[in-house]
KOLTI-627404 format. One record per residue (C-alpha): x, y, z. Coordinates in steps of 0.05 Angstrom, whole numbers, padded with zeros to 5 digits, always signed. Layout:
REM residues N
XYZ
...
REM end
This chain:
REM residues 170
-02289-02687+01284
-02235-02676+01335
-02273-02718+01386
-02282-02775+01337
-02208-02772+01320
-02190-02775+01394
-02240-02833+01404
-02211-02871+01345
-02139-02865+01368
-02154-02881+01442
-02211-02931+01429
-02173-02992+01453
-02148-02957+01515
-02213-02926+01540
-02263-02961+01585
-02330-02944+01553
-02366-02959+01620
-02323-02907+01655
-02342-02857+01600
-02416-02875+01609
-02411-02867+01684
-02376-02798+01681
-02422-02774+01626
-02482-02797+01666
-02462-02757+01726
-02449-02696+01684
-02516-02705+01650
-02553-02709+01716
-02518-02645+01740
-02536-02610+01675
-02609-02634+01678
-02615-02602+01747
-02588-02537+01718
-02657-02527+01686
-02682-02506+01754
-02628-02452+01765
-02617-02427+01694
-02629-02352+01689
-02623-02332+01616
-02611-02363+01548
-02540-02377+01525
-02515-02329+01472
-02481-02376+01422
-02443-02317+01390
-02409-02298+01456
-02339-02323+01471
-02369-02366+01526
-02421-02394+01477
-02368-02410+01424
-02321-02443+01474
-02379-02484+01502
-02399-02504+01432
-02329-02528+01413
-02322-02564+01479
-02390-02598+01475
-02380-02617+01402
-02312-02649+01417
-02339-02687+01477
-02399-02709+01437
-02356-02736+01381
-02312-02773+01431
-02369-02802+01473
-02409-02819+01410
-02350-02858+01384
-02329-02896+01445
-02396-02906+01482
-02452-02887+01433
-02471-02833+01483
-02460-02767+01447
-02529-02738+01455
-02521-02707+01524
-02461-02662+01508
-02498-02634+01447
-02558-02620+01492
-02512-02585+01542
-02498-02534+01487
-02566-02531+01451
-02616-02531+01509
-02592-02468+01543
-02600-02429+01478
-02676-02438+01481
-02680-02447+01405
-02745-02457+01369
-02762-02531+01377
-02757-02544+01301
-02688-02511+01299
-02667-02551+01361
-02689-02618+01331
-02661-02602+01262
-02594-02581+01289
-02591-02645+01331
-02609-02688+01271
-02560-02656+01224
-02504-02659+01276
-02513-02734+01287
-02523-02748+01214
-02454-02719+01201
-02423-02751+01263
-02450-02819+01243
-02424-02813+01172
-02355-02794+01196
-02352-02850+01247
-02360-02903+01193
-02288-02894+01169
-02253-02902+01237
-02300-02960+01254
-02279-02995+01190
-02206-02981+01207
-02216-03012+01275
-02256-03072+01248
-02319-03055+01286
-02369-03078+01234
-02396-03149+01237
-02450-03188+01203
-02490-03186+01268
-02490-03110+01277
-02503-03098+01203
-02562-03147+01204
-02590-03112+01266
-02585-03045+01228
-02623-03074+01168
-02677-03103+01213
-02688-03037+01248
-02684-02993+01186
-02759-02997+01170
-02775-02965+01237
-02738-02901+01216
-02796-02871+01175
-02844-02884+01232
-02797-02849+01281
-02789-02790+01236
-02864-02784+01226
-02878-02791+01301
-02824-02739+01318
-02852-02690+01266
-02922-02698+01295
-02899-02689+01367
-02857-02628+01349
-02917-02595+01320
-02963-02613+01377
-02920-02594+01437
-02916-02524+01464
-02845-02494+01468
-02847-02493+01544
-02870-02566+01549
-02819-02586+01496
-02762-02559+01539
-02789-02590+01603
-02793-02656+01565
-02722-02648+01539
-02694-02636+01608
-02735-02693+01638
-02712-02741+01584
-02641-02717+01594
-02648-02733+01668
-02671-02803+01651
-02613-02811+01602
-02565-02791+01657
-02594-02844+01703
-02589-02896+01648
-02516-02876+01633
-02498-02882+01707
-02534-02948+01712
-02501-02977+01650
-02433-02950+01672
-02440-02985+01740
-02476-03049+01716
-02433-03063+01654
-02369-03042+01689
-02373-03088+01748
REM end
């Protein structure tokens, strides 16, 4: 919530492409951490709580200004080596709440248009298919492959964020 508030107040003064570029570089660094990580993160430790608050705030901010809040949440969740259902469920609930809260500042800033609401309505029927496919994949993948896939996709997301930050910014 703090990150969303910061994003709402600074929205008109923040270059979303710079945010994408910086987040992309951080995402790539974090994705490489998979190869040097030694033990799971203890979320109850002071380090774990501080990381959770930091990542949650950054995720709220980057989600608000650049629609790129997934990577910071993964920075916190992936090192915990949670059960894959808990990981996916936590991620889904986190962004359900984030997206509900973002509606009000977006309304305040006049960010809704007939075009983006129409796009949302057109894409809405794909949601049940995505949920079904995710549920099936979650059941089919081993825990080890699930985490390798998450880090691999995080790496690709980092490349995309860097690309978008450079291409859209220049």
